Each structure stands twice: as C-alpha cells, then as structure tokens.
C-alpha positions in Angstrom: 104.0 107.9 78.0 107.2 105.9 77.4 107.2 102.2 78.4 110.9 102.3 79.4 111.5 103.2 83.0 107.9 102.4 83.9 107.3 100.7 87.3 105.8 97.2 86.8 102.2 96.8 88.1 101.2 100.5 87.6 98.9 101.4 84.7 100.4 102.8 81.6 99.4 104.3 78.3 102.0 103.9 75.5 102.4 102.9 71.9 102.5 99.1 71.8 103.0 96.6 69.0 100.7 93.6 68.7 102.6 90.4 67.9 101.1 87.0 66.8 103.8 84.3 67.1 103.1 80.9 65.6 105.2 78.3 67.5 107.1 75.5 65.7 106.4 72.0 66.8 109.6 70.0 67.2 110.8 66.7 68.7 113.6 67.2 71.3 116.5 64.9 72.0 114.3 62.9 74.5 111.6 62.3 71.9 109.2 64.8 73.5 107.0 67.2 71.4 108.0 70.8 72.2 106.8 74.1 70.9 109.7 76.5 69.9 109.3 80.3 70.0 112.9 81.2 69.3 113.6 84.0 71.8 115.1 84.3 75.3 114.0 86.7 78.0 115.6 88.5 80.9 114.7 91.0 83.6 111.7 91.0 85.9 111.0 92.1 89.4 113.1 89.3 90.9 116.3 90.2 89.0 118.6 93.0 90.0 118.8 95.3 86.9 122.4 96.2 87.7 123.5 92.6 87.2 121.8 92.2 83.8 123.9 91.6 80.7 122.3 94.7 79.2 121.4 97.8 81.2 117.6 98.0 81.0 116.1 101.0 82.7 113.5 99.1 84.8 112.5 95.7 86.0 110.3 94.8 83.0 110.7 91.6 80.9 112.8 92.1 77.9 113.7 90.0 74.9 117.4 89.4 75.2 118.0 87.1 72.1 116.2 86.2 68.9 117.2 83.0 67.1 117.7 83.3 63.4 114.9 81.9 61.2 112.8 81.3 64.3 109.1 81.9 64.9 110.1 85.0 66.9 112.1 86.5 64.0 109.2 85.8 61.5 106.7 87.4 63.9 108.9 90.6 63.8 110.2 90.5 67.4 113.5 92.3 68.0 116.2 92.0 70.6 115.5 94.5 73.5 111.7 94.6 72.9 109.9 95.0 76.2 107.1 92.5 76.8 104.0 94.4 78.0 101.5 91.6 77.9 101.4 87.9 76.9 98.8 85.2 77.3 98.5 83.6 80.7 99.7 80.1 79.6 102.7 80.7 77.3 103.6 77.0 77.1 100.1 75.8 76.5 99.0 77.3 73.2 100.5 77.0 69.7 99.9 80.7 69.0 101.3 83.4 71.4 99.7 86.8 71.4 101.8 89.5 72.9 102.1 93.3 73.2 105.6 94.7 73.1 107.1 98.2 73.3 110.1 99.0 71.1 112.6 101.7 71.9 112.8 103.1 68.4 108.9 103.2 67.9 107.5 106.7 68.2 104.8 107.4 70.7 
C-alpha cells in the first residue's frame, strides 16, 4: 500500500525508512541550551491541505524544509518525506527515531 493519500489513524502497511537523527546541542540567543534537528514540518489533521504551500495528498505530517549541513540532512531526511512515526517526546531526547515514507521509494 502507498503511504500517500492514506487517512491518518487507520492502519497501513507500506515501505518505510527508519531514520536515527542525532540532534545538535546549541546555545540560543537567550543563553538557553537547545537541541537542533534542522527540519520544518507542515500538514496534520488540523491544517486545511488546500492552504498548504505544497499540495500534499492527505493530512499527514510532511517535512517541508531541510536546513543544509543539519542533523536532518546528515540523517538522510528529504524535503516532502512523510513522517509515519516519531518518538513520543520529540523535544526531550537527544536522538530522534522516526519512520518516514518517501514518494520515490518503491513499495
């Protein structure tokens, strides 16, 4: 089955890519320790897909931007990857384990 066009919350069997992303620890402009991942997301069930910057086929969570030389780029994430699963506490842990679907991956 294809992950694109899938209805969120329903079970699915599809090819997925396991990603292990090691966050960078930085100090922000306020002197606070922050963990950087280097990507932005869009979509979700609370966003109208017709108003998105890119016409995604469903209400999934998609990676909309990858920062150059970032942990996300080094982990192999790509723009428009669909996030299928991530750890419960994304901000809490230094390593982020994710499953993503990629449009050009066969399956």
